[in-house]
Each structure stands twice: as structure tokens, then as C-alpha cells.
C-alpha positions, 0 to 999 in steps of 0.5 A, a space after each residue: 392718710 386721707 381717712 385719718 385726716 377726716 377722723 381727726 377733724 370730725 371726731 370720727 373713727 373707722 367702722 369695723 370691716 374696713 374698705 369695701 368696694 361699692 356701687 350703691 351706698 345706703 346709709 344705715 342711719 337713714 340720712 343719705 344715699 349715693 352711687 359710687 362709680 365702678 371701682 371706687 371704694 366706699 369707707 363709712 365713718 363712725 360719727 359722734 352724734 347724729 352726722 353721717 360721714 362717708 369717704 369714697 375714693 379711687 387712686 385719683 379722686 376723693 369724695 366726702 359725703 355728709 348727712 347732717 340734721 337740720 333743725 331749721 327745716 324739721 317742720 318744712 314740707 317736702 314741697 318747700 324743700 323742692 322749691 327752695 332754689 335760692 343760692 346759698 350764701 358763701 358763708 354756708 359753703 365755707 362753713 360746710 367745707 372748711 372742716 375737711 382738712 384733707 382738702 383745705 389743710 385747716 385754712 378756710 376755702 375760697 368760694 369761686 363760683 356757685 350754681 343751682 341745678 334745677 333740672 331734677 326733681 330736687 334742686 342741687 346747690 353746686 359750687 367750686 371751692 379753692 384751698 391752698 393746694 386743691 380745687 374742690 367741687 361741692 353739692 348740697 341738697 335740702 330735705 325736711 330736717 336734713 342737709 346732704 353734702 358732698 365734696 370731691 376733689 382730684 378731677 380737672 373739672 366739676 363735670 367729672 362728678 356730675 353722675 355722683 352729685 346727681 345720685 345724691 339723695 335721701 332714703 325717704 325721697 320717694 315718700 317725700 316726692 309723692 308728698 311734694 307732688 300732692 302738696 303742689 297739686 293741692 296748692 295749685 288747685 287752691 290758687 285756681 279756685 281762688 282765681 276763679 272766685 276772683 274772676 267771677 267776682 270781678 265779672 259780677 261787679 262789672 255786670 253790676 256796674 254796667 247795669 247801674 250805668 244803663 239805669 242812669 242813662 235811662 233815668 237821664 233820658 226820662 229826665 230829658 224828655 220831662 224837661 222838654 215837656 
């Protein structure tokens, strides 16, 4: 069973209430949100700690979603999360995906390819990974103090999961988006002011140099007239 495999690896138990159909899923723990396609079933898991773990599936597709605290970015700004677009190292993908034994059967996956999608407000790290029997498509998103992960398998191409990955987010995204926009505006205004100050200083220095050169030329002309006399 796909749910039992995940529970065995992640140390989780099923939430009471069983499987329920869902379109939009909001994490009661406040770590992630996503939209499941119509007809998919969503099954949260009880996690032993601060991680959120969710399984979503239909007869031919399985997706696992994780909301994971990231102490390394706890003090990062919202703008930093938005502008961090460097590709993740392969080791980060492998360590994030390997525990899903339903996909990789306990063997480390191989990173086949990766990209960074910057078309939305928040960058989305995308990757294709391969296990002994499955091809898995993943997405990882950074937020201040949080990492959101999704891994899906069953479809023939990553395009099948574009809508799911595009819907990934955090309940605090609206607040962070406003903060990131304000932080960017403040930074750009400061940079513009600094550039204006630099331009003014350069113009003043050029004017002073030109004035000095003009004075030196006048002095040379006076000296030349004096020598002829």
C-alpha cells in the first residue's frame, strides 16, 4: 500500500477520518497549501515532529507533499526567498526524495535533470529523478524558515504535474509577497539614491577638474605674456 510505505519511512500514522476528496488543501499546521486535481483523493499523515506530510493520488498518479522547517532560512527576508534562483545541488534533491520508499524502494534516486521556473512570483525548483522502476517529477520551493516539497509519479511527462506544482504555496504567502515587494522597492529606492549621489559627486568632480584645468590654462597664458615682455 502506498500509504503504508510512506508511513514506514517517515514514521507517521494515518489521520483519523480516512480518505476524503479535495480540491484545495490547506495545512492545519500552516506549512503548505496545494490544489489537487478534481477526482484526486488527499490523505494527510500524522507526522512525528514539525513536518507536514500529505499523500494525494488517483488510480494512475501518486504525489507526496512535504512542509519542512528550514532553520537555515528562518531569519531570511521574503525578498531573499523570492530572489534565490540558483539551482539546488544534486545532493539536496536526492536526500529530499530518497525517503519515499514507494517511489525508490530504499535505493538512492538519480537526478536526471533540473530547472528553475521563475515565471511566477516565487521561484520553483523542478527536477526529474529516476529510481529502480519509476520516474519521479519533483518541485521544491523556499520560504523564510520553510521548505515546501512535492514529488509525483505515474504520468509520462512532467507537464502532467505543472498545475499541481504551480499551486504549491504557503498560507503566509500573501503577507510575504507584500513584504517582498516592499523590500524590493526600498532596496531599489536606496540603490537609485546611491546612484544619484554617485552621479552628482562625479559631475561635481568633473566640474572641479574642468575649472582647475581652465585656471591652469589662464595661468599659462599669463606666464607666456609675461615672458615675452
